[in-house]
C-alpha positions in Angstrom: -28.6 0.0 23.0 -27.4 -1.3 26.4 -26.7 -4.6 24.7 -23.9 -2.9 22.8 -21.9 -2.1 25.9 -19.2 -4.7 26.4 -19.2 -5.8 22.8 -15.7 -6.7 21.5 -14.1 -6.5 18.1 -10.8 -8.3 17.1 -8.6 -8.4 14.1 -6.1 -11.2 15.1 -4.1 -10.9 11.9 -3.2 -7.3 12.6 -3.3 -7.7 16.4 -6.1 -5.1 16.9 -8.9 -5.2 19.4 -11.5 -2.9 21.0 -14.1 -3.3 23.8 -17.0 -0.9 24.1 -17.1 0.9 27.4 -19.9 3.4 26.8 -22.2 4.6 24.0 -24.0 7.9 23.8 -26.1 6.7 20.9 -26.5 9.1 17.9 -27.2 6.9 14.9 -26.1 3.6 13.3 -23.3 4.6 11.0 -19.6 3.7 11.0 -16.8 5.6 9.3 -15.8 4.5 5.8 -12.3 4.2 4.3 -12.7 7.8 3.0 -14.2 9.4 6.1 -13.2 12.4 8.2 -13.9 12.0 11.9 -13.7 13.9 15.1 -12.4 11.9 18.1 -10.7 12.2 21.5 -8.2 10.2 23.4 -9.3 9.6 27.0 -6.3 7.8 28.5 -2.6 8.0 27.6 -1.4 5.3 25.3 0.5 2.6 27.3 3.7 1.3 25.8 3.9 3.8 23.0 7.6 4.2 23.9 8.5 6.7 21.3 6.7 5.0 18.4 5.7 7.8 16.0 2.0 8.7 16.0 0.3 12.0 15.0 -2.6 11.3 17.4 -1.6 9.1 20.4 1.1 11.3 22.0 0.7 12.3 25.7 0.1 15.9 24.6 -3.0 14.8 22.8 -5.1 13.6 25.8 -8.6 15.1 26.1 -8.0 17.1 22.9 -10.5 16.9 20.1 -8.7 15.7 17.0 -9.7 15.5 13.3 -8.6 12.5 11.4 -9.0 12.0 7.6 -8.9 8.3 6.7 -6.2 7.3 4.3 -3.7 9.9 5.4 -1.7 7.9 8.0 2.1 7.5 7.3 3.1 5.5 10.4 2.0 2.0 11.3 0.4 3.0 14.6 -1.8 5.6 12.8 -2.7 3.2 10.1 -4.0 0.8 12.7 -5.8 3.7 14.5 -7.7 4.4 11.2 -8.8 0.7 11.1 -9.9 0.8 14.7 -11.9 4.0 14.2 -13.8 2.4 11.3 -15.3 0.0 13.9 -16.8 2.7 16.0 -20.3 4.2 16.2 -20.6 7.9 16.8 -20.7 8.6 20.5 -18.9 5.3 21.3 -16.0 5.1 23.9 -13.9 1.9 23.8 -10.7 0.5 25.2 -8.4 -0.3 22.3 -5.2 -2.3 21.9 -2.6 -2.8 19.3 -0.2 -5.7 19.6 3.3 -5.1 18.3 5.8 -7.5 16.8 8.0 -7.2 19.8 5.2 -8.6 22.0 4.2 -5.4 23.6 0.6 -4.1 23.7 -0.3 -0.5 23.1 -3.5 0.3 25.1 -5.6 3.4 25.1 -9.2 4.6 25.3 -10.8 6.8 22.7 -14.2 8.2 21.9 -15.5 8.8 18.4 -17.3 12.1 18.8 -18.8 12.4 15.3 -18.4 11.6 11.7 -17.7 14.9 9.8 -17.9 13.4 6.3 -18.6 9.9 5.1 -18.6 9.7 1.3 -18.7 6.2 -0.2 -16.2 5.6 -3.0 -18.9 4.7 -5.5 -20.4 8.2 -5.0 -17.2 10.1 -5.8 -16.4 11.7 -9.1 -13.6 10.4 -11.3 -11.5 13.4 -10.4 -12.1 12.8 -6.6 -11.1 9.1 -7.0 -8.0 10.1 -8.9 -6.9 12.5 -6.1 -7.6 9.8 -3.5 -5.6 7.3 -5.5 -2.7 9.8 -5.9 -2.8 10.3 -2.1 -2.6 6.6 -1.5 0.3 6.3 -3.9 2.2 9.2 -2.3 1.6 7.7 1.2 3.0 4.4 0.0 6.1 6.1 -1.3 6.7 7.7 2.1 6.3 4.4 3.9 8.2 2.2 1.4 11.6 2.2 3.0 10.7 2.0 6.7 7.5 -0.1 6.3 7.2 -1.8 2.9 4.2 -3.9 3.8 2.2 -0.8 4.7 3.4 0.8 1.4 2.2 -2.3 -0.5 -1.2 -1.9 1.0 -1.4 1.7 0.0 -0.3 0.8 -3.6 -2.9 -1.9 -3.8 -5.6 0.4 -2.7 -4.5 3.0 -5.2 -4.5 0.5 -8.0 -7.9 -0.8 -7.2 -9.4 2.7 -7.4 -7.9 3.3 -10.8 -8.8 -0.1 -12.3 -12.5 0.7 -12.0 -12.0 3.4 -14.7 -10.4 1.1 -17.3 -10.2 1.6 -20.3 -8.6 4.9 -19.4 -8.9 6.4 -22.9 -12.6 6.8 -22.3 -12.0 9.5 -19.7 -12.2 13.1 -20.8 -11.4 16.2 -18.9 -14.5 18.0 -20.1 -17.0 15.2 -19.0 -15.1 13.4 -16.2 -13.0 16.1 -14.7 -9.8 14.1 -15.4 -8.0 13.1 -18.6 -7.4 9.4 -19.3 -3.8 10.0 -20.0 -3.2 11.3 -16.5 -5.0 8.3 -15.0 -3.0 5.8 -17.0 0.2 7.6 -16.1 -0.6 7.3 -12.4 -1.7 3.6 -12.8 1.7 2.8 -14.4 3.5 4.5 -11.5 1.5 2.5 -9.0 2.2 -0.7 -10.9 6.0 0.1 -10.9 5.8 0.7 -7.1 4.0 -2.6 -6.6 6.8 -4.3 -8.5 9.3 -2.8 -6.0 7.4 -4.2 -3.1 7.0 -7.6 -4.7 10.7 -7.8 -5.5 11.4 -7.4 -1.7 9.1 -10.4 -1.1 10.7 -12.4 -4.0 7.4 -12.8 -5.8 9.0 -12.5 -9.1 6.1 -13.9 -11.2 3.9 -11.1 -9.8 6.5 -8.5 -10.7 6.4 -9.8 -14.3 2.6 -9.4 -14.3 2.6 -5.9 -12.8 5.2 -4.7 -15.3 3.6 -6.1 -18.4 3.0 -2.6 -19.6 6.8 -2.3 -20.3 6.2 -4.5 -23.4 3.5 -2.2 -24.9 4.4 1.3 -23.8 6.6 3.4 -26.1 8.6 5.0 -23.3 8.4 3.0 -20.1 10.4 4.3 -17.1 13.8 3.0 -16.4 12.6 1.9 -12.9 9.9 -0.3 -14.4 12.3 -1.8 -17.0 14.9 -2.5 -14.4 12.5 -4.2 -12.0 11.1 -6.4 -14.8 14.6 -7.4 -16.0 15.6 -8.2 -12.4 12.5 -10.4 -12.0 13.3 -12.3 -15.2 16.9 -12.7 -14.0 15.8 -14.1 -10.6 13.5 -16.5 -12.5 16.5 -17.6 -14.6 14.9 -16.2 -17.7 18.2 -14.8 -18.8 17.4 -14.1 -22.5 14.2 -12.2 -21.6 16.1 -10.3 -18.9 18.8 -9.2 -21.4 16.3 -8.2 -24.0 14.4 -6.1 -21.5 17.6 -4.2 -20.5 18.4 -3.6 -24.1 15.2 -1.6 -24.5 16.9 1.2 -22.4 18.6 3.8 -24.5 22.3 4.0 -23.7 22.0 1.3 -21.0 25.8 0.7 -21.3 26.3 4.0 -19.6 24.0 3.3 -16.6 25.7 1.5 -13.7 22.7 -0.4 -12.4 21.9 -1.8 -15.8 25.5 -2.7 -16.5 25.9 -4.5 -13.2 22.6 -6.5 -13.8 23.7 -7.4 -17.3 27.0 -8.7 -16.0 25.2 -10.9 -13.5 22.8 -12.1 -16.3 25.7 -13.0 -18.6 27.6 -14.8 -15.8 24.6 -16.8 -14.6 23.6 -17.6 -18.2 27.1 -19.1 -18.9 27.0 -21.1 -15.7 23.5 -22.3 -16.5 24.6 -23.4 -20.0 27.7 -25.2 -18.7 25.6 -27.0 -16.1 23.2 -28.1 -18.8 26.0 -29.4 -20.9 27.3 -31.4 -18.0 23.9 -32.9 -17.3 23.5 -33.9 -21.0 27.0 -35.5 -21.1 26.2 -37.6 -18.1 23.0 -38.7 -19.6 24.7 -40.1 -22.7 27.9 -41.6 -21.1 
């Protein structure tokens, strides 16, 4: 496979690239999103400059490392997972990661071998549930410092769970997981997606992802608050108010009281403005 040497791969959206330097051919297989791999860093990472990474530190050079896909909780390691998914076993390549500040992280690594490479569609319901839970937990860890990476994890988690709808068909005895637990996790993921979407001011999407608030007997206060806030930002003041009123003793909860005050104030202003417009129309 001499033709493979020098081949390049680029992901311009993420700022990732690799160029094949050598290949000790084993077989044609690339790591999947749920793989575990053994790899080695051959050259120190240029321009890492204190950016957190479990794998690219100077103390990791020429040290065999095991990486399980879907476990990264720093941006650099998330990108490293994506890069490794483009490797063949036995491949050595020069890799680069472009940063927002204009710097370029450069390093060389070799994928020694793929330890496990199970496709999602061949996993059991219980295994998929655990993977989805891991994605959700990683998203929670990354939400404050890196909300876009958290959003990606939450989306991946939700996509895994959606394949098992309707959840009430799942049974512990036959599937290894109870449908109630799957639905509970799915609702948590939807609530977390809503938090990410609020940051991006995608309020209609927040309404969509919190639709379960209208049908569940006891939705979480977080999900109710985020749905009410989205209605408020869309100037759907009546819906926002009614959503808040679903919370028991909301008058005693500072966040809800503050939001309700904002709703009431904006609603009055909106009504006053409407009256002025109507009056001008009929003068």
